[in-house]
MARPATI-813509 format. One line per field, with one value per residue (C-alpha): x, y, z; residue in one letter. Coordinates in steps of 0.1 Angstrom, whole numbers, plus 5000, padded with zeros to 4 digits. Example, Ala and Ser with C-alpha at 12.3 -4.5 7.8 and 13.67 -1.06 7.14 Angstrom:
// MARPATI-813509
X: (5123 5137)
Y: (4955 4989)
Z: (5078 5071)
aa: (A S)
//
This chain:
// MARPATI-813509
X: (2635 2662 2677 2676 2691 2717 2726 2726 2751 2774 2773 2784 2757 2744 2707 2682 2648 2619 2581 2582 2608 2647 2663 2700 2716 2751 2759 2753 2752 2725 2706 2706 2701 2676 2663 2652 2635 2621 2605 2594 2575 2556 2547 2514 2486 2478 2513 2509 2512 2545 2556 2547 2562 2594 2598 2594 2622 2646 2636 2641 2673 2686 2677 2684 2651 2636 2632 2638 2640 2606 2590 2610 2592 2561 2567 2574 2544 2521 2536 2531 2495 2484 2497 2480 2448 2452 2458 2426 2451 2437 2415 2410 2422 2457 2473 2504 2531 2541 2506 2507 2540 2527 2500 2526 2542 2512 2503 2539 2549 2579 2601 2605 2640 2625 2595 2622 2640 2610 2600 2634 2634 2603 2614 2644 2639 2605 2590 2617 2609 2571 2566 2579 2609 2595 2623 2650 2675 2658 2667 2687 2705 2741 2739 2751 2722 2696 2708 2708 2672 2660 2678 2670 2632 2635 2649 2624 2595 2608 2610 2575 2559 2577 2564 2526)
Y: (2532 2507 2523 2559 2547 2530 2560 2582 2557 2556 2595 2596 2621 2607 2611 2580 2581 2563 2564 2598 2616 2622 2625 2625 2591 2589 2552 2527 2497 2516 2524 2485 2468 2491 2520 2503 2472 2497 2518 2487 2474 2507 2514 2497 2523 2510 2522 2558 2573 2553 2563 2600 2606 2588 2611 2640 2627 2621 2658 2675 2657 2667 2704 2708 2710 2706 2671 2645 2616 2624 2619 2587 2575 2585 2565 2535 2541 2541 2509 2492 2507 2493 2458 2459 2468 2443 2414 2423 2433 2468 2470 2510 2514 2522 2557 2555 2539 2516 2501 2492 2475 2454 2444 2430 2415 2400 2381 2369 2390 2402 2390 2406 2420 2435 2452 2465 2480 2494 2511 2524 2540 2558 2569 2582 2592 2601 2615 2641 2655 2648 2669 2704 2702 2729 2744 2719 2723 2717 2681 2676 2648 2647 2640 2605 2600 2613 2590 2561 2571 2570 2541 2521 2530 2518 2486 2480 2488 2462 2435 2440 2443 2410 2392 2398)
Z: (3047 3047 3015 3029 3065 3045 3025 3053 3070 3040 3038 3075 3084 3116 3105 3109 3094 3110 3111 3091 3110 3105 3138 3150 3154 3169 3172 3146 3171 3190 3159 3147 3179 3198 3178 3148 3162 3185 3158 3139 3170 3179 3141 3147 3155 3189 3201 3187 3221 3226 3194 3201 3235 3225 3190 3217 3238 3211 3197 3232 3233 3200 3203 3239 3250 3285 3301 3274 3299 3313 3277 3275 3306 3297 3263 3285 3311 3281 3269 3306 3306 3271 3281 3313 3297 3268 3293 3313 3343 3347 3379 3375 3409 3399 3407 3391 3370 3402 3402 3367 3369 3399 3374 3353 3380 3393 3360 3361 3328 3347 3375 3409 3400 3368 3390 3412 3383 3365 3399 3405 3368 3375 3409 3399 3364 3356 3390 3395 3361 3365 3396 3408 3431 3455 3470 3460 3432 3397 3386 3355 3339 3320 3283 3290 3314 3291 3263 3287 3300 3264 3253 3284 3279 3243 3256 3281 3256 3231 3260 3273 3236 3227 3259 3247)
aa: (M A E L N S R L R Q A E C K L H Y H N G F I Q I S Q D D T V A Q E I E N P F W R L V A D P K W H N V D H D M K E A I D L R D T G G C D P A F Y A A R S L E S T I K I I S G E K Q L T T G K E K G A A N Y I N N L R G A E L I E V W E L E A L H H F F A K V R N P F G H G P G A A P M P S L T E H Q T N W A I E N A M I W I K S L V R R M)
//
């Protein structure tokens, strides 16, 4: 895998291989510091849903598909739920991502400011795409906002997994 990725970089073809998929990779620094460590962490079978949703997010982004940030947020939500379950923090009364995030704070796995940042990410990025807008305008993100949402979710996932 490392040799293939090295050859892809040398050929300047902006592709990256990980966990059985070849996807577009625009930024070598992001690939080295965020994407590669992320894919290594989620290669374990217990992170299958995290891996699957993040691949979906990236594929949707790369093909101009609908709501890639939503799938990145789903990936992060799955991570939080897995950690909550493994740490025996899940009560069965959780109604959404916010309750699982609160579980992590209650166990002191995250600080208050991190809880607030995660709540904000779900409220402003995931929720608008996870629920119908009704008569309001259809939510959308720019290309830069979509990349940020995907990379932000990867960074959070890396950080939370390493805290286990």
